[in-house]
C-alpha positions in Angstrom: -12.8 -48.3 -5.9 -11.3 -49.1 -2.5 -12.8 -51.7 -0.3 -14.2 -50.7 3.1 -11.3 -52.6 4.8 -8.7 -50.7 2.8 -10.4 -47.4 3.6 -10.4 -48.3 7.3 -6.7 -49.3 7.1 -5.9 -45.9 5.7 -7.8 -44.2 8.4 -5.8 -46.1 11.1 -2.5 -45.0 9.5 -0.4 -42.3 11.2 0.4 -39.3 9.1 3.9 -40.7 8.7 2.6 -44.0 7.4 0.4 -42.2 4.9 3.3 -40.1 3.8 5.5 -43.1 3.2 2.7 -44.7 1.1 2.5 -41.5 -0.9 6.3 -41.4 -1.4 6.2 -45.1 -2.6 3.5 -44.4 -5.1 5.3 -41.3 -6.4 8.5 -43.3 -6.8 6.7 -46.0 -8.6 5.0 -43.5 -11.0 8.4 -41.8 -11.7 10.1 -45.2 -12.4 7.3 -46.1 -14.7 7.6 -42.9 -16.6 11.4 -43.2 -16.9 11.0 -46.7 -18.3 9.0 -45.3 -21.3 10.6 -44.4 -24.6 11.8 -40.8 -24.6 9.2 -39.5 -27.0 6.4 -41.0 -25.0 7.9 -39.7 -21.7 8.1 -36.2 -23.2 4.5 -36.4 -24.5 3.2 -37.5 -21.1 5.2 -34.8 -19.3 3.8 -32.2 -21.7 0.2 -33.4 -21.0 0.8 -33.1 -17.3 2.3 -29.6 -17.7 -0.7 -28.5 -19.9 -3.2 -29.8 -17.3 -1.3 -28.0 -14.5 -1.2 -24.7 -16.5 -4.9 -25.0 -17.2 -5.6 -25.6 -13.5 -3.5 -22.6 -12.6 -5.4 -20.4 -15.0 -8.8 -21.5 -13.6 -7.6 -20.7 -10.1 -6.3 -17.3 -11.1 -9.5 -16.5 -12.9 -11.6 -17.5 -9.8 -9.3 -15.4 -7.5 -9.8 -12.4 -9.8 -13.6 -12.6 -9.4 -13.2 -12.4 -5.6 -11.6 -8.9 -5.6 
């Protein structure tokens, strides 16, 4: 959980500053994934893809109920 001071620091950031922070975190995550053994990297990427596909299916099902 973030401290109140960290939350306030994020609130004071400009959109550009927040975006740079997001880019830094995405780059760190990608470097961390790339440092894994290939079989573990592939396993984790597959888990992410499965979660994404499930999320897409849920959204599509909800959209179908609206029409």
